[in-house]
C-alpha positions as CSV (number, residue, x, y, z in Angstrom):
1,M,0.0,0.0,0.0
2,T,1.5,3.3,-1.1
3,G,-1.0,5.6,0.7
4,I,-2.4,7.2,-2.5
5,T,-5.8,6.6,-4.0
6,V,-6.5,6.3,-7.8
7,T,-10.1,6.7,-9.2
8,A,-11.6,7.3,-12.6
9,L,-11.3,10.7,-14.1
10,Q,-14.9,10.8,-15.1
11,E,-17.6,8.0,-15.3
12,G,-17.7,6.5,-18.8
13,L,-14.4,7.9,-20.0
14,R,-11.8,5.4,-21.3
15,F,-8.8,7.6,-20.3
16,G,-7.7,9.6,-17.4
17,A,-7.5,9.2,-13.6
18,R,-7.6,11.1,-10.4
19,I,-5.1,10.7,-7.7
20,N,-5.5,11.8,-4.1
21,G,-3.1,11.7,-1.1
22,V,0.0,12.9,-2.8
23,T,2.4,14.8,-0.5
24,R,6.1,15.8,-0.6
25,E,6.9,12.9,1.7
26,K,5.1,10.3,-0.4
27,L,6.7,11.5,-3.5
28,A,10.1,10.5,-2.0
29,D,8.9,6.9,-2.0
30,P,10.0,5.0,-5.2
31,A,6.9,2.8,-4.9
32,V,4.6,5.9,-5.1
33,R,6.5,7.3,-8.0
34,K,6.3,4.0,-9.9
35,Q,2.6,3.8,-9.2
36,I,2.0,7.3,-10.5
37,N,4.0,6.6,-13.7
38,D,2.1,3.4,-14.3
39,V,-1.2,5.2,-14.0
40,F,0.2,7.9,-16.4
41,E,1.2,5.3,-19.0
42,A,-2.1,3.5,-18.8
43,K,-4.5,6.5,-18.6
44,G,-2.8,9.5,-20.4
45,V,-4.1,12.2,-18.0
46,I,-3.9,12.5,-14.2
47,V,-5.6,15.1,-12.1
48,F,-3.8,15.3,-8.7
49,E,-6.4,16.5,-6.3
50,N,-6.0,18.2,-2.9
51,V,-2.2,18.8,-3.3
52,E,-0.1,21.6,-1.9
53,P,-0.8,24.6,-4.2
54,S,2.8,25.8,-4.7
55,S,5.3,26.0,-7.5
56,E,7.7,23.9,-5.4
57,M,5.1,21.1,-5.3
58,Q,4.5,21.4,-9.0
59,V,8.2,20.9,-9.7
60,L,8.3,17.8,-7.4
61,I,5.3,16.3,-9.2
62,S,6.7,17.1,-12.6
63,N,10.0,15.4,-11.8
64,V,8.1,12.1,-11.3
65,F,7.7,12.1,-15.1
66,G,11.1,13.2,-16.2
67,P,13.4,16.2,-16.2
68,L,12.0,19.7,-16.7
69,K,12.4,21.5,-20.0
70,D,13.0,25.3,-19.6
71,H,11.1,27.5,-22.0
72,P,13.5,28.7,-24.7
73,V,11.9,32.2,-25.1
74,K,13.6,34.5,-22.6
75,S,10.7,37.0,-22.6
76,V,8.2,34.4,-21.3
77,E,7.3,35.1,-17.7
78,R,9.0,32.8,-15.1
79,V,7.8,32.2,-11.6
80,D,11.4,32.2,-10.3
81,Q,14.1,31.7,-13.0
82,N,16.9,31.1,-10.5
83,K,15.2,28.5,-8.2
84,M,12.6,27.0,-10.6
85,P,13.7,27.7,-14.3
86,G,11.1,25.2,-15.6
87,V,8.0,27.0,-14.2
88,I,6.4,29.6,-16.4
89,T,3.4,31.9,-16.0
90,I,0.5,32.0,-18.5
91,R,-1.9,34.9,-18.0
92,T,-4.8,36.3,-19.9
93,S,-3.6,39.0,-22.3
94,P,-4.9,40.6,-25.5
95,D,-1.6,39.5,-27.1
96,A,-3.0,36.0,-27.1
97,G,-5.8,37.2,-29.3
98,I,-9.6,37.5,-28.8
99,V,-12.0,35.3,-30.7
100,E,-15.8,35.0,-30.8
101,I,-17.6,31.6,-30.7
102,D,-21.3,31.3,-30.6
103,G,-21.5,35.0,-30.1
104,K,-19.3,35.0,-27.0
105,Q,-15.9,36.7,-26.9
106,L,-13.0,34.6,-25.5
107,M,-9.4,35.3,-24.7
108,T,-6.6,32.7,-24.8
109,W,-8.8,30.2,-26.7
110,Q,-6.9,27.5,-28.5
111,P,-8.2,24.7,-30.7
112,W,-7.4,21.0,-30.2
113,H,-3.7,20.4,-30.6
114,F,-0.6,18.7,-29.3
115,D,2.4,20.7,-28.1
116,H,5.4,21.1,-30.4
117,A,3.6,19.9,-33.5
118,Y,5.8,22.5,-35.3
119,N,9.0,21.0,-34.1
120,N,10.8,17.7,-35.0
121,E,10.7,16.7,-31.3
122,L,7.7,16.4,-29.0
123,N,7.9,17.1,-25.3
124,R,6.8,14.2,-23.1
125,A,4.2,15.9,-21.0
126,G,2.9,19.1,-19.5
127,V,1.9,19.9,-15.9
128,L,-0.6,22.7,-15.2
129,R,-1.7,24.4,-12.0
130,A,-4.2,27.3,-11.6
131,E,-2.9,30.3,-9.7
132,T,-5.9,32.5,-10.5
133,I,-9.1,30.9,-11.7
134,A,-11.5,32.8,-14.0
135,A,-14.9,33.4,-12.5
136,E,-16.4,31.8,-15.5
137,G,-15.0,29.6,-18.3
138,G,-11.3,29.0,-18.4
139,L,-11.7,25.2,-18.7
140,T,-9.0,23.0,-20.3
141,G,-10.1,20.2,-22.6
142,F,-8.4,16.8,-23.1
143,A,-9.1,14.0,-25.6
144,D,-7.6,10.6,-26.1
145,G,-6.0,9.7,-29.4
146,I,-6.4,6.0,-28.7
147,Q,-10.2,6.4,-28.2
148,I,-10.4,8.6,-31.3
149,Y,-8.6,6.1,-33.5
150,N,-10.6,3.1,-32.2
151,D,-13.9,4.8,-32.8
152,M,-13.3,6.4,-36.2
153,D,-15.0,5.0,-39.3
154,P,-12.5,2.4,-40.6
155,K,-12.8,3.7,-44.1
156,I,-11.8,7.2,-43.2
157,R,-9.2,5.9,-40.7
158,A,-7.6,3.9,-43.5
159,K,-7.2,7.1,-45.6
160,I,-5.2,8.9,-43.0
161,E,-3.1,6.0,-41.7
162,G,0.4,6.1,-43.1
163,K,0.1,9.8,-43.9
164,E,2.5,12.4,-42.5
165,L,1.2,15.9,-41.7
166,L,3.1,19.1,-42.1
167,Y,3.1,21.7,-39.4
168,N,4.5,25.2,-39.0
169,L,5.0,27.7,-36.1
170,D,2.7,30.2,-37.8
171,L,-0.3,29.7,-35.6
172,R,-2.5,32.5,-36.9
173,Y,-6.2,31.5,-37.2
174,T,-6.3,33.1,-40.6
175,K,-4.0,30.3,-41.8
176,Q,-6.0,27.5,-40.3
177,R,-7.7,25.8,-43.2
178,F,-9.9,23.4,-41.2
179,G,-11.1,22.6,-37.7
180,L,-12.4,25.9,-36.5
181,P,-15.9,26.1,-35.0
182,K,-18.6,27.1,-37.6
183,T,-19.4,30.2,-35.6
184,F,-15.7,31.2,-35.1
185,R,-14.8,34.8,-35.7
186,E,-11.5,36.5,-34.9
187,I,-11.9,39.8,-33.0
188,V,-8.2,40.6,-32.2
189,G,-5.5,38.9,-34.2
190,K,-2.4,37.3,-32.7
191,G,0.9,35.9,-33.8
192,E,2.1,38.3,-36.4
193,E,5.6,38.6,-35.1
194,L,5.8,34.9,-34.5
195,A,4.6,34.3,-38.1
196,A,7.5,36.4,-39.4
197,Y,9.9,34.2,-37.5
198,A,8.0,31.0,-38.6
199,A,8.5,32.0,-42.2
200,T,12.3,31.4,-41.7
201,L,11.7,27.8,-40.5
202,P,11.0,24.5,-42.3
203,N,7.8,22.6,-41.8
204,S,7.9,19.7,-39.3
205,V,6.6,16.3,-40.3
206,H,4.6,14.0,-37.9
207,P,2.6,10.9,-38.5
208,A,-1.2,11.2,-38.3
209,V,-1.2,7.8,-36.6
210,W,1.5,6.1,-34.6
211,T,1.7,2.9,-32.5
212,R,2.7,2.8,-28.9
213,K,4.9,0.1,-27.3
214,S,1.7,-1.4,-25.9
215,G,0.5,-2.0,-29.5
216,E,-2.3,0.6,-29.3
217,K,-2.6,3.0,-32.2
218,V,-3.0,6.7,-31.6
219,L,-4.7,9.3,-33.9
220,H,-2.4,12.3,-33.3
221,M,-3.2,15.1,-35.6
222,T,-4.2,18.8,-35.2
223,P,-5.6,21.5,-37.5
224,Y,-3.6,24.1,-35.5
225,G,-0.6,25.0,-37.6
226,C,-1.3,22.3,-40.2
227,R,0.2,23.1,-43.6
228,G,-0.7,20.0,-45.6
229,I,0.3,16.4,-46.0
230,E,3.7,15.2,-47.2
231,G,3.7,14.2,-50.8
232,M,0.2,15.6,-51.6
233,E,-1.0,18.6,-53.5
234,L,-2.4,21.2,-51.1
235,S,-6.0,21.0,-52.3
236,E,-6.0,17.2,-52.0
237,A,-4.3,17.3,-48.7
238,Y,-6.7,19.7,-47.1
239,E,-9.7,17.8,-48.5
240,L,-8.4,14.6,-46.8
241,A,-7.4,16.4,-43.6
242,T,-10.8,18.0,-43.4
243,E,-12.6,14.7,-43.9
244,A,-10.5,13.1,-41.2
245,W,-10.9,15.9,-38.7
246,D,-14.7,16.0,-39.2
247,E,-14.7,12.3,-38.3
248,V,-12.5,13.1,-35.2
249,E,-15.1,15.7,-34.1
250,R,-17.9,13.1,-34.6
251,V,-16.3,10.5,-32.3
252,I,-14.3,12.5,-29.9
253,E,-15.1,12.0,-26.2
254,P,-13.5,14.9,-24.4
255,Y,-13.0,15.7,-20.8
256,Y,-13.2,19.4,-19.7
257,H,-11.4,20.3,-16.5
258,Q,-12.8,22.9,-14.2
259,W,-9.9,24.1,-12.1
260,K,-9.6,24.2,-8.4
261,P,-6.7,25.8,-6.5
262,T,-5.5,22.5,-5.1
263,D,-5.5,20.7,-8.5
264,M,-2.5,19.8,-10.7
265,L,-2.9,18.1,-14.0
266,V,-0.4,16.2,-16.2
267,W,-1.1,14.9,-19.7
268,D,0.8,12.7,-22.2
269,N,1.7,14.9,-25.1
270,W,2.3,11.9,-27.4
271,R,-1.2,10.6,-26.9
272,I,-3.5,13.3,-25.7
273,L,-4.9,16.3,-27.6
274,H,-5.8,19.3,-25.5
275,M,-7.5,22.7,-25.9
276,A,-7.9,25.9,-24.0
277,C,-11.6,26.9,-23.9
278,G,-10.9,30.5,-23.2
279,C,-12.6,33.0,-20.8
280,D,-14.1,36.4,-20.9
281,P,-11.5,39.0,-21.9
282,N,-12.3,41.0,-18.8
283,M,-11.5,38.2,-16.4
284,D,-8.1,37.3,-14.9
285,R,-6.8,33.8,-15.3
286,I,-3.2,32.8,-14.4
287,M,-1.8,29.3,-14.9
288,H,1.6,27.9,-14.0
289,R,3.1,25.3,-16.3
290,T,6.0,23.0,-16.4
291,T,7.1,21.0,-19.5
292,I,8.7,17.5,-19.3
293,K,11.6,16.7,-21.7
294,G,11.3,13.8,-24.1
295,D,10.6,12.8,-27.7
296,Y,8.7,9.9,-29.3
297,G,11.3,9.8,-32.1
298,L,8.9,9.9,-35.1
299,G,9.0,13.6,-36.1
300,R,11.4,15.2,-38.5
301,W,12.0,18.4,-40.6
302,Q,10.6,18.5,-44.1
303,T,13.8,20.2,-45.2
304,A,17.0,20.7,-43.3
305,P,16.9,24.0,-41.3
306,D,19.7,26.5,-41.8
307,E,20.0,26.7,-38.1
308,A,18.5,24.8,-35.2
309,P,15.0,26.3,-34.6
310,A,13.9,27.3,-31.2
311,N,11.5,25.0,-29.5
312,V,8.8,27.7,-29.0
313,D,5.8,26.6,-27.1
314,A,2.3,27.8,-27.6
315,M,1.7,28.0,-23.9
316,T,-2.0,29.0,-23.6
317,M,-3.8,26.2,-21.8
């Protein structure tokens, strides 16, 4: 007995778990750390409930899953760069753009995606904690690539299996060719400066479907930053990508997390898609995030970059 309790994330979901009872002392126990890692591998998402709400505790939990990866952009706000270089601050800001969906304006909204799609390497995981919770909205969504793959129409699934998607760091919504809500409207644009830098970088290439060591197949694609399919004409590529994503949206069984101050959440970036649901532009929302180093080894650059590109995260969860 390790002294922690593991329960389902939500009734009926085929992924995710909740863990209670985690303390600094218990995290020093190798048996506890192994149990947590086993749950992570099996379930893809863990919500740690009733944990100490501090950056120090966030670092301790993050280190269970691997070494921290510092954010490469120096201008990104840190909690304490000297003591905790891996912990960054994400706060509501007009710089993140304002969109309108179903007639409601939202700040820091992000569509379904996986982190580092625009790089040849994918980080292992992310860990989030809410420092300031929006009075309304501000949820974070998660969806399981294994569930999506298994539930897709086999005929559509067969069309995308074996395909490699192209991604770019230009994340402007005006460049997103599919996957936006039907009622989507951009109010305040974002990413112009980042787009200029992205134009100097090659596209990354990642498989639409990959196979875990367990043998499970994962549908792992995103419309966000997608620039086509390797070896296909753009019109044909976007037609196929749109058909596949429409099927994803038909079968997806998401979980939307409503934050509490004593929550911390980790997700498997190689398996889980996530989205930021956004909140009213007049509300404050501050998140602290850590990123876990790693790579699944299946990504590459479409062409060799002139210089090693920065691993710039789209940190708005």
